[in-house]
C-alpha positions as CSV (number, residue, x, y, z in Angstrom):
1,M,-24.7,1.1,-98.2
2,D,-27.4,3.7,-97.7
3,P,-27.7,5.7,-101.0
4,A,-27.3,9.0,-99.1
5,V,-24.2,7.8,-97.5
6,R,-22.9,6.4,-100.8
7,A,-23.5,9.9,-102.4
8,A,-21.7,11.7,-99.5
9,V,-18.7,9.3,-99.7
10,K,-18.5,9.9,-103.5
11,E,-18.7,13.6,-103.0
12,H,-15.9,13.6,-100.4
13,A,-13.7,11.2,-102.5
14,D,-14.1,13.5,-105.5
15,A,-13.2,16.6,-103.4
16,M,-10.0,14.8,-102.3
17,G,-9.2,13.8,-105.9
18,L,-9.6,10.1,-105.1
19,D,-11.8,7.4,-106.5
20,V,-14.2,5.9,-103.9
21,S,-12.2,2.7,-103.5
22,S,-9.1,4.6,-102.6
23,Y,-10.9,7.0,-100.3
24,V,-12.7,4.2,-98.4
25,T,-9.5,2.1,-98.2
26,S,-7.7,5.1,-96.7
27,A,-10.5,5.6,-94.2
28,V,-10.5,1.9,-93.2
29,L,-6.8,1.8,-92.7
30,R,-6.9,5.0,-90.6
31,Q,-9.6,3.5,-88.4
32,M,-7.7,0.2,-88.0
33,A,-4.6,2.1,-86.9
34,D,-6.7,4.1,-84.4
35,D,-8.3,0.8,-83.1
36,A,-4.9,-0.8,-82.7
37,L,-3.6,2.3,-80.8
38,V,-6.6,2.2,-78.4
39,A,-6.1,-1.6,-77.9
40,R,-2.4,-1.1,-77.0
41,R,-3.2,1.8,-74.6
42,F,-5.8,-0.3,-72.8
43,A,-4.1,-3.7,-72.9
44,A,-2.9,-3.5,-69.4
45,A,-6.2,-2.4,-68.0
46,D,-8.0,-5.0,-70.0
47,A,-5.7,-7.7,-68.7
48,A,-6.2,-6.5,-65.1
49,V,-10.0,-6.6,-65.5
50,S,-9.8,-10.1,-67.0
51,A,-7.6,-11.3,-64.2
52,T,-10.0,-9.7,-61.6
53,E,-13.0,-11.3,-63.3
54,A,-11.3,-14.7,-63.2
55,L,-11.0,-14.5,-59.4
56,P,-13.6,-16.2,-57.3
57,A,-16.2,-13.8,-55.8
58,P,-15.4,-12.8,-52.3
59,E,-17.7,-14.0,-49.5
60,A,-19.6,-11.2,-47.8
61,T,-17.8,-10.2,-44.6
62,G,-19.6,-7.1,-43.6
63,P,-23.1,-5.6,-43.4
64,E,-24.9,-4.7,-46.5
65,F,-25.1,-1.0,-47.4
66,D,-28.1,0.9,-46.0
67,E,-30.2,3.2,-48.1
68,S,-28.4,6.4,-46.9
69,E,-25.0,4.9,-47.9
70,L,-26.4,3.9,-51.3
71,A,-27.9,7.4,-51.8
72,A,-24.5,9.0,-50.9
73,A,-22.7,6.7,-53.4
74,R,-25.2,7.5,-56.2
75,A,-24.9,11.3,-55.5
76,G,-21.1,11.0,-55.6
77,I,-21.2,9.1,-58.9
78,A,-23.7,11.6,-60.4
79,E,-21.4,14.5,-59.4
80,A,-18.4,12.8,-60.9
81,L,-20.2,12.2,-64.1
82,A,-21.5,15.8,-64.2
83,A,-17.9,17.1,-63.6
84,E,-16.6,14.8,-66.4
85,G,-19.3,16.2,-68.7
86,R,-18.4,19.8,-67.9
87,N,-14.7,19.0,-68.5
88,A,-15.4,17.4,-71.8
89,A,-17.4,20.4,-73.1
């Protein structure tokens, strides 16, 4: 562990009245619980993605996108990402 990080962990553990081992164990257990919650929340979506990826690729049935259609799609994606960024702030 980086010495500066080690010192910060010790400082925080001391402030909480815990030894470093207890402090780190608590943090690890909390992170593991958070990870498990995220995995449960996204399990159905992950399964759907896996099932979709397992399907054979469809054969092209229509014309390719032209440059104006690609530009419009890129602009829509950029706007959606910008709106998401504004909503997250």
